[in-house]
N, CA, C, O and CB atoms as a CASP TS submission, in Angstrom:
PFRMAT TS
TARGET T0000
AUTHOR 0000-0000-0000
METHOD Language model
MODEL 1
PARENT N/A
ATOM      1  N   MET     1      -1.864 148.209 -93.047  1.00  0.00           N
ATOM      2  CA  MET     1      -2.572 148.392 -94.303  1.00  0.00           C
ATOM      3  C   MET     1      -1.867 149.489 -95.099  1.00  0.00           C
ATOM      4  O   MET     1      -1.513 150.533 -94.551  1.00  0.00           O
ATOM      5  CB  MET     1      -4.073 148.749 -94.057  1.00  0.00           C
ATOM      6  N   ARG     2      -1.669 149.250 -96.372  1.00  0.00           N
ATOM      7  CA  ARG     2      -0.959 150.193 -97.230  1.00  0.00           C
ATOM      8  C   ARG     2      -1.930 151.184 -97.845  1.00  0.00           C
ATOM      9  O   ARG     2      -3.054 150.835 -98.206  1.00  0.00           O
ATOM     10  CB  ARG     2      -0.188 149.452 -98.329  1.00  0.00           C
ATOM     11  N   ASP     3      -1.482 152.418 -97.959  1.00  0.00           N
ATOM     12  CA  ASP     3      -2.294 153.475 -98.555  1.00  0.00           C
ATOM     13  C   ASP     3      -2.007 153.517-100.053  1.00  0.00           C
ATOM     14  O   ASP     3      -0.888 153.844-100.448  1.00  0.00           O
ATOM     15  CB  ASP     3      -2.002 154.859 -97.888  1.00  0.00           C
ATOM     16  N   PRO     4      -2.999 153.192-100.904  1.00  0.00           N
ATOM     17  CA  PRO     4      -2.746 153.173-102.348  1.00  0.00           C
ATOM     18  C   PRO     4      -2.467 154.564-102.919  1.00  0.00           C
ATOM     19  O   PRO     4      -1.810 154.680-103.954  1.00  0.00           O
ATOM     20  CB  PRO     4      -3.930 152.561-103.068  1.00  0.00           C
ATOM     21  N   LEU     5      -2.953 155.621-102.265  1.00  0.00           N
ATOM     22  CA  LEU     5      -2.721 156.965-102.785  1.00  0.00           C
ATOM     23  C   LEU     5      -1.273 157.396-102.628  1.00  0.00           C
ATOM     24  O   LEU     5      -0.761 158.173-103.433  1.00  0.00           O
ATOM     25  CB  LEU     5      -3.625 157.954-102.091  1.00  0.00           C
ATOM     26  N   SER     6      -0.606 156.887-101.581  1.00  0.00           N
ATOM     27  CA  SER     6       0.778 157.297-101.371  1.00  0.00           C
ATOM     28  C   SER     6       1.711 156.659-102.405  1.00  0.00           C
ATOM     29  O   SER     6       2.826 157.140-102.607  1.00  0.00           O
ATOM     30  CB  SER     6       1.229 156.927 -99.956  1.00  0.00           C
ATOM     31  N   GLU     7       1.272 155.592-103.052  1.00  0.00           N
ATOM     32  CA  GLU     7       2.098 154.912-104.040  1.00  0.00           C
ATOM     33  C   GLU     7       1.828 155.399-105.466  1.00  0.00           C
ATOM     34  O   GLU     7       2.546 155.030-106.395  1.00  0.00           O
ATOM     35  CB  GLU     7       1.867 153.419-103.957  1.00  0.00           C
ATOM     36  N   THR     8       0.798 156.225-105.637  1.00  0.00           N
ATOM     37  CA  THR     8       0.467 156.726-106.964  1.00  0.00           C
ATOM     38  C   THR     8       1.496 157.772-107.371  1.00  0.00           C
ATOM     39  O   THR     8       1.717 158.736-106.637  1.00  0.00           O
ATOM     40  CB  THR     8      -0.968 157.320-106.996  1.00  0.00           C
ATOM     41  N   PRO     9       2.133 157.598-108.535  1.00  0.00           N
ATOM     42  CA  PRO     9       3.132 158.588-108.950  1.00  0.00           C
ATOM     43  C   PRO     9       2.475 159.919-109.300  1.00  0.00           C
ATOM     44  O   PRO     9       1.369 159.958-109.837  1.00  0.00           O
ATOM     45  CB  PRO     9       3.934 158.068-110.151  1.00  0.00           C
ATOM     46  N   ILE    10       3.168 160.999-108.988  1.00  0.00           N
ATOM     47  CA  ILE    10       2.676 162.331-109.298  1.00  0.00           C
ATOM     48  C   ILE    10       3.071 162.647-110.739  1.00  0.00           C
ATOM     49  O   ILE    10       4.245 162.539-111.093  1.00  0.00           O
ATOM     50  CB  ILE    10       3.245 163.401-108.298  1.00  0.00           C
ATOM     51  N   PRO    11       2.101 163.039-111.578  1.00  0.00           N
ATOM     52  CA  PRO    11       2.445 163.329-112.977  1.00  0.00           C
ATOM     53  C   PRO    11       3.351 164.556-113.064  1.00  0.00           C
ATOM     54  O   PRO    11       3.189 165.520-112.315  1.00  0.00           O
ATOM     55  CB  PRO    11       1.164 163.552-113.816  1.00  0.00           C
ATOM     56  N   ALA    12       4.288 164.502-113.975  1.00  0.00           N
ATOM     57  CA  ALA    12       5.219 165.612-114.167  1.00  0.00           C
ATOM     58  C   ALA    12       4.512 166.761-114.870  1.00  0.00           C
ATOM     59  O   ALA    12       3.632 166.547-115.704  1.00  0.00           O
ATOM     60  CB  ALA    12       6.456 165.160-114.975  1.00  0.00           C
ATOM     61  N   VAL    13       4.905 167.976-114.528  1.00  0.00           N
ATOM     62  CA  VAL    13       4.331 169.151-115.165  1.00  0.00           C
ATOM     63  C   VAL    13       5.029 169.352-116.502  1.00  0.00           C
ATOM     64  O   VAL    13       6.256 169.426-116.576  1.00  0.00           O
ATOM     65  CB  VAL    13       4.469 170.417-114.259  1.00  0.00           C
ATOM     66  N   ASP    14       4.230 169.437-117.551  1.00  0.00           N
ATOM     67  CA  ASP    14       4.778 169.607-118.890  1.00  0.00           C
ATOM     68  C   ASP    14       4.839 171.096-119.210  1.00  0.00           C
ATOM     69  O   ASP    14       3.809 171.726-119.448  1.00  0.00           O
ATOM     70  CB  ASP    14       3.926 168.844-119.947  1.00  0.00           C
ATOM     71  N   GLY    15       6.033 171.653-119.215  1.00  0.00           N
ATOM     72  CA  GLY    15       6.193 173.067-119.507  1.00  0.00           C
ATOM     73  C   GLY    15       6.306 173.355-120.983  1.00  0.00           C
ATOM     74  O   GLY    15       6.535 174.500-121.374  1.00  0.00           O
ATOM     75  N   THR    16       6.149 172.344-121.809  1.00  0.00           N
ATOM     76  CA  THR    16       6.291 172.532-123.255  1.00  0.00           C
ATOM     77  C   THR    16       4.940 172.509-123.960  1.00  0.00           C
ATOM     78  O   THR    16       4.863 172.149-125.134  1.00  0.00           O
ATOM     79  CB  THR    16       7.197 171.455-123.841  1.00  0.00           C
ATOM     80  N   ALA    17       3.875 172.889-123.257  1.00  0.00           N
ATOM     81  CA  ALA    17       2.551 172.885-123.876  1.00  0.00           C
ATOM     82  C   ALA    17       2.513 173.916-124.993  1.00  0.00           C
ATOM     83  O   ALA    17       3.064 175.008-124.853  1.00  0.00           O
ATOM     84  CB  ALA    17       1.445 173.174-122.827  1.00  0.00           C
ATOM     85  N   PRO    18       1.870 173.576-126.092  1.00  0.00           N
ATOM     86  CA  PRO    18       1.828 174.520-127.218  1.00  0.00           C
ATOM     87  C   PRO    18       0.992 175.750-126.864  1.00  0.00           C
ATOM     88  O   PRO    18       0.000 175.650-126.142  1.00  0.00           O
ATOM     89  CB  PRO    18       1.255 173.835-128.479  1.00  0.00           C
ATOM     90  N   VAL    19       1.400 176.897-127.375  1.00  0.00           N
ATOM     91  CA  VAL    19       0.659 178.139-127.174  1.00  0.00           C
ATOM     92  C   VAL    19      -0.326 178.275-128.321  1.00  0.00           C
ATOM     93  O   VAL    19       0.054 178.257-129.492  1.00  0.00           O
ATOM     94  CB  VAL    19       1.616 179.380-127.094  1.00  0.00           C
ATOM     95  N   ILE    20      -1.585 178.409-127.972  1.00  0.00           N
ATOM     96  CA  ILE    20      -2.623 178.531-128.992  1.00  0.00           C
ATOM     97  C   ILE    20      -2.942 180.013-129.147  1.00  0.00           C
ATOM     98  O   ILE    20      -3.382 180.649-128.189  1.00  0.00           O
ATOM     99  CB  ILE    20      -3.910 177.704-128.614  1.00  0.00           C
ATOM    100  N   PRO    21      -2.731 180.569-130.326  1.00  0.00           N
ATOM    101  CA  PRO    21      -2.990 182.006-130.511  1.00  0.00           C
ATOM    102  C   PRO    21      -4.483 182.307-130.479  1.00  0.00           C
ATOM    103  O   PRO    21      -5.308 181.471-130.847  1.00  0.00           O
ATOM    104  CB  PRO    21      -2.389 182.495-131.838  1.00  0.00           C
ATOM    105  N   PHE    22      -4.811 183.512-130.034  1.00  0.00           N
ATOM    106  CA  PHE    22      -6.202 183.949-130.028  1.00  0.00           C
ATOM    107  C   PHE    22      -6.636 184.183-131.470  1.00  0.00           C
ATOM    108  O   PHE    22      -5.914 184.839-132.221  1.00  0.00           O
ATOM    109  CB  PHE    22      -6.390 185.240-129.167  1.00  0.00           C
ATOM    110  N   PRO    23      -7.791 183.668-131.876  1.00  0.00           N
ATOM    111  CA  PRO    23      -8.229 183.831-133.267  1.00  0.00           C
ATOM    112  C   PRO    23      -8.377 185.310-133.625  1.00  0.00           C
ATOM    113  O   PRO    23      -9.101 186.048-132.955  1.00  0.00           O
ATOM    114  CB  PRO    23      -9.563 183.095-133.501  1.00  0.00           C
ATOM    115  N   SER    24      -7.699 185.731-134.668  1.00  0.00           N
ATOM    116  CA  SER    24      -7.698 187.150-135.037  1.00  0.00           C
ATOM    117  C   SER    24      -9.074 187.630-135.482  1.00  0.00           C
ATOM    118  O   SER    24      -9.383 188.815-135.351  1.00  0.00           O
ATOM    119  CB  SER    24      -6.688 187.401-136.144  1.00  0.00           C
ATOM    120  N   HIS    25      -9.901 186.734-136.004  1.00  0.00           N
ATOM    121  CA  HIS    25     -11.222 187.173-136.451  1.00  0.00           C
ATOM    122  C   HIS    25     -12.137 187.517-135.275  1.00  0.00           C
ATOM    123  O   HIS    25     -13.168 188.165-135.454  1.00  0.00           O
ATOM    124  CB  HIS    25     -11.868 186.094-137.310  1.00  0.00           C
ATOM    125  N   LEU    26     -11.752 187.075-134.064  1.00  0.00           N
ATOM    126  CA  LEU    26     -12.540 187.419-132.881  1.00  0.00           C
ATOM    127  C   LEU    26     -12.013 188.668-132.178  1.00  0.00           C
ATOM    128  O   LEU    26     -12.708 189.245-131.342  1.00  0.00           O
ATOM    129  CB  LEU    26     -12.553 186.252-131.908  1.00  0.00           C
ATOM    130  N   ALA    27     -10.808 189.085-132.504  1.00  0.00           N
ATOM    131  CA  ALA    27     -10.189 190.233-131.841  1.00  0.00           C
ATOM    132  C   ALA    27     -10.544 191.523-132.559  1.00  0.00           C
ATOM    133  O   ALA    27      -9.662 192.261-132.996  1.00  0.00           O
ATOM    134  CB  ALA    27      -8.667 190.066-131.779  1.00  0.00           C
ATOM    135  N   ARG    28     -11.803 191.786-132.675  1.00  0.00           N
ATOM    136  CA  ARG    28     -12.271 193.010-133.323  1.00  0.00           C
ATOM    137  C   ARG    28     -13.031 193.839-132.283  1.00  0.00           C
ATOM    138  O   ARG    28     -13.593 193.277-131.343  1.00  0.00           O
ATOM    139  CB  ARG    28     -13.182 192.687-134.570  1.00  0.00           C
ATOM    140  N   PRO    29     -13.054 195.149-132.434  1.00  0.00           N
ATOM    141  CA  PRO    29     -13.764 195.995-131.464  1.00  0.00           C
ATOM    142  C   PRO    29     -15.238 195.630-131.322  1.00  0.00           C
ATOM    143  O   PRO    29     -15.819 195.841-130.257  1.00  0.00           O
ATOM    144  CB  PRO    29     -13.646 197.448-131.867  1.00  0.00           C
ATOM    145  N   SER    30     -15.852 195.089-132.365  1.00  0.00           N
ATOM    146  CA  SER    30     -17.273 194.752-132.274  1.00  0.00           C
ATOM    147  C   SER    30     -17.513 193.583-131.321  1.00  0.00           C
ATOM    148  O   SER    30     -18.629 193.416-130.829  1.00  0.00           O
ATOM    149  CB  SER    30     -17.826 194.415-133.658  1.00  0.00           C
ATOM    150  N   ASN    31     -16.493 192.773-131.051  1.00  0.00           N
ATOM    151  CA  ASN    31     -16.651 191.636-130.152  1.00  0.00           C
ATOM    152  C   ASN    31     -16.268 191.962-128.714  1.00  0.00           C
ATOM    153  O   ASN    31     -16.512 191.161-127.812  1.00  0.00           O
ATOM    154  CB  ASN    31     -15.823 190.481-130.643  1.00  0.00           C
ATOM    155  N   LEU    32     -15.673 193.127-128.492  1.00  0.00           N
ATOM    156  CA  LEU    32     -15.272 193.498-127.142  1.00  0.00           C
ATOM    157  C   LEU    32     -16.481 194.040-126.386  1.00  0.00           C
ATOM    158  O   LEU    32     -17.350 194.677-126.983  1.00  0.00           O
ATOM    159  CB  LEU    32     -14.126 194.544-127.173  1.00  0.00           C
ATOM    160  N   PRO    33     -16.545 193.795-125.089  1.00  0.00           N
ATOM    161  CA  PRO    33     -17.696 194.297-124.324  1.00  0.00           C
ATOM    162  C   PRO    33     -17.690 195.824-124.271  1.00  0.00           C
ATOM    163  O   PRO    33     -16.635 196.453-124.196  1.00  0.00           O
ATOM    164  CB  PRO    33     -17.688 193.719-122.892  1.00  0.00           C
ATOM    165  N   ARG    34     -18.841 196.380-124.309  1.00  0.00           N
ATOM    166  CA  ARG    34     -18.981 197.841-124.229  1.00  0.00           C
ATOM    167  C   ARG    34     -19.431 198.181-122.813  1.00  0.00           C
ATOM    168  O   ARG    34     -20.622 198.156-122.502  1.00  0.00           O
ATOM    169  CB  ARG    34     -20.006 198.392-125.303  1.00  0.00           C
ATOM    170  N   PHE    35     -18.466 198.497-121.967  1.00  0.00           N
ATOM    171  CA  PHE    35     -18.769 198.730-120.561  1.00  0.00           C
ATOM    172  C   PHE    35     -19.584 200.005-120.358  1.00  0.00           C
ATOM    173  O   PHE    35     -20.379 200.088-119.421  1.00  0.00           O
ATOM    174  CB  PHE    35     -17.483 198.804-119.757  1.00  0.00           C
ATOM    175  N   ALA    36     -19.395 200.991-121.221  1.00  0.00           N
ATOM    176  CA  ALA    36     -20.155 202.227-121.071  1.00  0.00           C
ATOM    177  C   ALA    36     -21.635 201.998-121.338  1.00  0.00           C
ATOM    178  O   ALA    36     -22.478 202.718-120.802  1.00  0.00           O
ATOM    179  CB  ALA    36     -19.614 203.302-122.009  1.00  0.00           C
ATOM    180  N   GLU    37     -21.958 201.020-122.148  1.00  0.00           N
ATOM    181  CA  GLU    37     -23.351 200.738-122.494  1.00  0.00           C
ATOM    182  C   GLU    37     -23.977 199.689-121.573  1.00  0.00           C
ATOM    183  O   GLU    37     -25.161 199.376-121.693  1.00  0.00           O
ATOM    184  CB  GLU    37     -23.442 200.272-123.938  1.00  0.00           C
ATOM    185  N   ALA    38     -23.185 199.158-120.668  1.00  0.00           N
ATOM    186  CA  ALA    38     -23.695 198.094-119.798  1.00  0.00           C
ATOM    187  C   ALA    38     -24.799 198.639-118.897  1.00  0.00           C
ATOM    188  O   ALA    38     -24.732 199.772-118.420  1.00  0.00           O
ATOM    189  CB  ALA    38     -22.553 197.486-118.944  1.00  0.00           C
ATOM    190  N   GLN    39     -25.793 197.826-118.681  1.00  0.00           N
ATOM    191  CA  GLN    39     -26.900 198.217-117.815  1.00  0.00           C
ATOM    192  C   GLN    39     -26.531 197.885-116.376  1.00  0.00           C
ATOM    193  O   GLN    39     -26.095 196.774-116.073  1.00  0.00           O
ATOM    194  CB  GLN    39     -28.222 197.503-118.231  1.00  0.00           C
ATOM    195  N   VAL    40     -26.708 198.849-115.507  1.00  0.00           N
ATOM    196  CA  VAL    40     -26.427 198.639-114.092  1.00  0.00           C
ATOM    197  C   VAL    40     -27.761 198.479-113.385  1.00  0.00           C
ATOM    198  O   VAL    40     -28.672 199.288-113.561  1.00  0.00           O
ATOM    199  CB  VAL    40     -25.592 199.821-113.482  1.00  0.00           C
ATOM    200  N   ALA    41     -27.867 197.430-112.585  1.00  0.00           N
ATOM    201  CA  ALA    41     -29.114 197.184-111.865  1.00  0.00           C
ATOM    202  C   ALA    41     -29.318 198.279-110.819  1.00  0.00           C
ATOM    203  O   ALA    41     -28.364 198.683-110.154  1.00  0.00           O
ATOM    204  CB  ALA    41     -29.102 195.778-111.197  1.00  0.00           C
ATOM    205  N   PRO    42     -30.540 198.757-110.670  1.00  0.00           N
ATOM    206  CA  PRO    42     -30.790 199.788-109.659  1.00  0.00           C
ATOM    207  C   PRO    42     -30.584 199.227-108.253  1.00  0.00           C
ATOM    208  O   PRO    42     -30.807 198.043-108.000  1.00  0.00           O
ATOM    209  CB  PRO    42     -32.218 200.351-109.802  1.00  0.00           C
ATOM    210  N   ARG    43     -30.155 200.099-107.352  1.00  0.00           N
ATOM    211  CA  ARG    43     -29.924 199.666-105.973  1.00  0.00           C
ATOM    212  C   ARG    43     -31.258 199.270-105.355  1.00  0.00           C
ATOM    213  O   ARG    43     -32.251 199.988-105.480  1.00  0.00           O
ATOM    214  CB  ARG    43     -29.233 200.790-105.134  1.00  0.00           C
ATOM    215  N   ARG    44     -31.269 198.140-104.701  1.00  0.00           N
ATOM    216  CA  ARG    44     -32.511 197.661-104.092  1.00  0.00           C
ATOM    217  C   ARG    44     -32.413 197.780-102.583  1.00  0.00           C
ATOM    218  O   ARG    44     -31.322 197.858-102.019  1.00  0.00           O
ATOM    219  CB  ARG    44     -32.806 196.199-104.504  1.00  0.00           C
ATOM    220  N   ASP    45     -33.565 197.791-101.943  1.00  0.00           N
ATOM    221  CA  ASP    45     -33.595 197.867-100.483  1.00  0.00           C
ATOM    222  C   ASP    45     -33.151 196.544 -99.890  1.00  0.00           C
ATOM    223  O   ASP    45     -33.340 195.480-100.479  1.00  0.00           O
ATOM    224  CB  ASP    45     -35.005 198.236 -99.979  1.00  0.00           C
ATOM    225  N   GLU    46     -32.556 196.635 -98.709  1.00  0.00           N
ATOM    226  CA  GLU    46     -32.124 195.427 -98.006  1.00  0.00           C
ATOM    227  C   GLU    46     -33.343 194.657 -97.517  1.00  0.00           C
ATOM    228  O   GLU    46     -34.315 195.250 -97.050  1.00  0.00           O
ATOM    229  CB  GLU    46     -31.190 195.781 -96.820  1.00  0.00           C
ATOM    230  N   THR    47     -33.285 193.343 -97.624  1.00  0.00           N
ATOM    231  CA  THR    47     -34.367 192.530 -97.080  1.00  0.00           C
ATOM    232  C   THR    47     -34.174 192.403 -95.577  1.00  0.00           C
ATOM    233  O   THR    47     -33.105 192.715 -95.055  1.00  0.00           O
ATOM    234  CB  THR    47     -34.414 191.130 -97.754  1.00  0.00           C
ATOM    235  N   LEU    48     -35.199 191.948 -94.891  1.00  0.00           N
ATOM    236  CA  LEU    48     -35.102 191.773 -93.438  1.00  0.00           C
ATOM    237  C   LEU    48     -34.029 190.756 -93.074  1.00  0.00           C
ATOM    238  O   LEU    48     -33.329 190.920 -92.075  1.00  0.00           O
ATOM    239  CB  LEU    48     -36.451 191.334 -92.861  1.00  0.00           C
ATOM    240  N   VAL    49     -33.897 189.710 -93.876  1.00  0.00           N
ATOM    241  CA  VAL    49     -32.881 188.689 -93.607  1.00  0.00           C
ATOM    242  C   VAL    49     -31.486 189.292 -93.740  1.00  0.00           C
ATOM    243  O   VAL    49     -30.608 189.017 -92.922  1.00  0.00           O
ATOM    244  CB  VAL    49     -33.042 187.484 -94.571  1.00  0.00           C
ATOM    245  N   GLU    50     -31.282 190.111 -94.765  1.00  0.00           N
ATOM    246  CA  GLU    50     -29.976 190.748 -94.948  1.00  0.00           C
ATOM    247  C   GLU    50     -29.674 191.719 -93.809  1.00  0.00           C
ATOM    248  O   GLU    50     -28.535 191.801 -93.351  1.00  0.00           O
ATOM    249  CB  GLU    50     -29.924 191.484 -96.293  1.00  0.00           C
ATOM    250  N   LYS    51     -30.695 192.459 -93.346  1.00  0.00           N
ATOM    251  CA  LYS    51     -30.499 193.374 -92.212  1.00  0.00           C
ATOM    252  C   LYS    51     -30.128 192.593 -90.957  1.00  0.00           C
ATOM    253  O   LYS    51     -29.234 192.993 -90.211  1.00  0.00           O
ATOM    254  CB  LYS    51     -31.775 194.214 -91.960  1.00  0.00           C
ATOM    255  N   LEU    52     -30.819 191.475 -90.727  1.00  0.00           N
ATOM    256  CA  LEU    52     -30.525 190.651 -89.557  1.00  0.00           C
ATOM    257  C   LEU    52     -29.117 190.085 -89.639  1.00  0.00           C
ATOM    258  O   LEU    52     -28.385 190.112 -88.649  1.00  0.00           O
ATOM    259  CB  LEU    52     -31.544 189.516 -89.428  1.00  0.00           C
ATOM    260  N   ASN    53     -28.727 189.573 -90.795  1.00  0.00           N
ATOM    261  CA  ASN    53     -27.374 189.031 -90.959  1.00  0.00           C
ATOM    262  C   ASN    53     -26.318 190.099 -90.732  1.00  0.00           C
ATOM    263  O   ASN    53     -25.288 189.828 -90.115  1.00  0.00           O
ATOM    264  CB  ASN    53     -27.207 188.425 -92.352  1.00  0.00           C
ATOM    265  N   ARG    54     -26.562 191.315 -91.223  1.00  0.00           N
ATOM    266  CA  ARG    54     -25.601 192.400 -91.026  1.00  0.00           C
ATOM    267  C   ARG    54     -25.517 192.773 -89.551  1.00  0.00           C
ATOM    268  O   ARG    54     -24.425 193.018 -89.037  1.00  0.00           O
ATOM    269  CB  ARG    54     -25.990 193.631 -91.869  1.00  0.00           C
ATOM    270  N   ALA    55     -26.668 192.819 -88.856  1.00  0.00           N
ATOM    271  CA  ALA    55     -26.674 193.143 -87.432  1.00  0.00           C
ATOM    272  C   ALA    55     -25.938 192.074 -86.626  1.00  0.00           C
ATOM    273  O   ALA    55     -25.175 192.398 -85.715  1.00  0.00           O
ATOM    274  CB  ALA    55     -28.116 193.291 -86.924  1.00  0.00           C
ATOM    275  N   LEU    56     -26.163 190.805 -86.958  1.00  0.00           N
ATOM    276  CA  LEU    56     -25.471 189.723 -86.245  1.00  0.00           C
ATOM    277  C   LEU    56     -23.969 189.768 -86.497  1.00  0.00           C
ATOM    278  O   LEU    56     -23.181 189.513 -85.587  1.00  0.00           O
ATOM    279  CB  LEU    56     -26.030 188.359 -86.668  1.00  0.00           C
ATOM    280  N   ALA    57     -23.568 190.089 -87.718  1.00  0.00           N
ATOM    281  CA  ALA    57     -22.142 190.205 -88.026  1.00  0.00           C
ATOM    282  C   ALA    57     -21.526 191.368 -87.261  1.00  0.00           C
ATOM    283  O   ALA    57     -20.390 191.270 -86.797  1.00  0.00           O
ATOM    284  CB  ALA    57     -21.925 190.390 -89.539  1.00  0.00           C
ATOM    285  N   ASP    58     -22.270 192.480 -87.122  1.00  0.00           N
ATOM    286  CA  ASP    58     -21.774 193.621 -86.351  1.00  0.00           C
ATOM    287  C   ASP    58     -21.601 193.247 -84.881  1.00  0.00           C
ATOM    288  O   ASP    58     -20.596 193.596 -84.262  1.00  0.00           O
ATOM    289  CB  ASP    58     -22.731 194.819 -86.484  1.00  0.00           C
ATOM    290  N   ILE    59     -22.575 192.541 -84.327  1.00  0.00           N
ATOM    291  CA  ILE    59     -22.492 192.116 -82.925  1.00  0.00           C
ATOM    292  C   ILE    59     -21.307 191.188 -82.727  1.00  0.00           C
ATOM    293  O   ILE    59     -20.577 191.313 -81.744  1.00  0.00           O
ATOM    294  CB  ILE    59     -23.796 191.417 -82.484  1.00  0.00           C
ATOM    295  N   ALA    60     -21.109 190.256 -83.652  1.00  0.00           N
ATOM    296  CA  ALA    60     -19.991 189.312 -83.538  1.00  0.00           C
ATOM    297  C   ALA    60     -18.659 190.042 -83.611  1.00  0.00           C
ATOM    298  O   ALA    60     -17.722 189.690 -82.894  1.00  0.00           O
ATOM    299  CB  ALA    60     -20.069 188.245 -84.642  1.00  0.00           C
ATOM    300  N   SER    61     -18.560 191.056 -84.470  1.00  0.00           N
ATOM    301  CA  SER    61     -17.290 191.780 -84.582  1.00  0.00           C
ATOM    302  C   SER    61     -17.020 192.619 -83.339  1.00  0.00           C
ATOM    303  O   SER    61     -15.861 192.869 -83.011  1.00  0.00           O
ATOM    304  CB  SER    61     -17.293 192.676 -85.825  1.00  0.00           C
ATOM    305  N   ILE    62     -18.066 193.059 -82.640  1.00  0.00           N
ATOM    306  CA  ILE    62     -17.880 193.809 -81.394  1.00  0.00           C
ATOM    307  C   ILE    62     -17.501 192.870 -80.257  1.00  0.00           C
ATOM    308  O   ILE    62     -16.681 193.221 -79.409  1.00  0.00           O
ATOM    309  CB  ILE    62     -19.159 194.591 -81.033  1.00  0.00           C
ATOM    310  N   ARG    63     -18.094 191.678 -80.235  1.00  0.00           N
ATOM    311  CA  ARG    63     -17.845 190.738 -79.134  1.00  0.00           C
ATOM    312  C   ARG    63     -16.449 190.146 -79.178  1.00  0.00           C
ATOM    313  O   ARG    63     -15.873 189.857 -78.129  1.00  0.00           O
ATOM    314  CB  ARG    63     -18.863 189.623 -79.162  1.00  0.00           C
ATOM    315  N   ARG    64     -15.889 189.957 -80.368  1.00  0.00           N
ATOM    316  CA  ARG    64     -14.566 189.328 -80.476  1.00  0.00           C
ATOM    317  C   ARG    64     -13.507 190.049 -79.652  1.00  0.00           C
ATOM    318  O   ARG    64     -12.811 189.392 -78.878  1.00  0.00           O
ATOM    319  CB  ARG    64     -14.130 189.284 -81.928  1.00  0.00           C
ATOM    320  N   PRO    65     -13.348 191.361 -79.776  1.00  0.00           N
ATOM    321  CA  PRO    65     -12.319 192.032 -78.962  1.00  0.00           C
ATOM    322  C   PRO    65     -12.631 191.987 -77.469  1.00  0.00           C
ATOM    323  O   PRO    65     -11.716 191.955 -76.646  1.00  0.00           O
ATOM    324  CB  PRO    65     -12.173 193.481 -79.402  1.00  0.00           C
ATOM    325  N   LEU    66     -13.917 191.982 -77.113  1.00  0.00           N
ATOM    326  CA  LEU    66     -14.285 191.957 -75.699  1.00  0.00           C
ATOM    327  C   LEU    66     -13.960 190.617 -75.053  1.00  0.00           C
ATOM    328  O   LEU    66     -13.641 190.568 -73.865  1.00  0.00           O
ATOM    329  CB  LEU    66     -15.763 192.260 -75.537  1.00  0.00           C
ATOM    330  N   GLU    67     -14.036 189.529 -75.817  1.00  0.00           N
ATOM    331  CA  GLU    67     -13.746 188.205 -75.268  1.00  0.00           C
ATOM    332  C   GLU    67     -12.269 188.049 -74.941  1.00  0.00           C
ATOM    333  O   GLU    67     -11.907 187.250 -74.078  1.00  0.00           O
ATOM    334  CB  GLU    67     -14.178 187.119 -76.245  1.00  0.00           C
ATOM    335  N   GLY    68     -11.421 188.796 -75.614  1.00  0.00           N
ATOM    336  CA  GLY    68      -9.986 188.695 -75.374  1.00  0.00           C
ATOM    337  C   GLY    68      -9.537 189.426 -74.121  1.00  0.00           C
ATOM    338  O   GLY    68      -8.414 189.219 -73.660  1.00  0.00           O
ATOM    339  N   MET    69     -10.387 190.278 -73.558  1.00  0.00           N
ATOM    340  CA  MET    69     -10.005 191.061 -72.370  1.00  0.00           C
ATOM    341  C   MET    69     -10.044 190.246 -71.115  1.00  0.00           C
ATOM    342  O   MET    69      -9.751 190.760 -70.036  1.00  0.00           O
ATOM    343  CB  MET    69     -10.905 192.253 -72.210  1.00  0.00           C
TER
END
C-alpha cells in the first residue's frame, strides 16, 4: 500500500515575502504599555491541591537519584 503523504510535494519557502512596515500612527508613546502603572495581583496563599502537587514533585525529585543507586 502506498503512503499518499510521502508523495505530497513539500512547498518551497518563499524568502521574497514583502516586508510590511509598522503603521507610524500606532507607534506613539500613548499606545505603548505603561509597565510602571501595571497592576500586580497580590500574592495568594497556596491551595491544598497546589501544596500536594509540590510535595509529590519534591518526593519524585528525591526518589530519582535513589533509584539509580
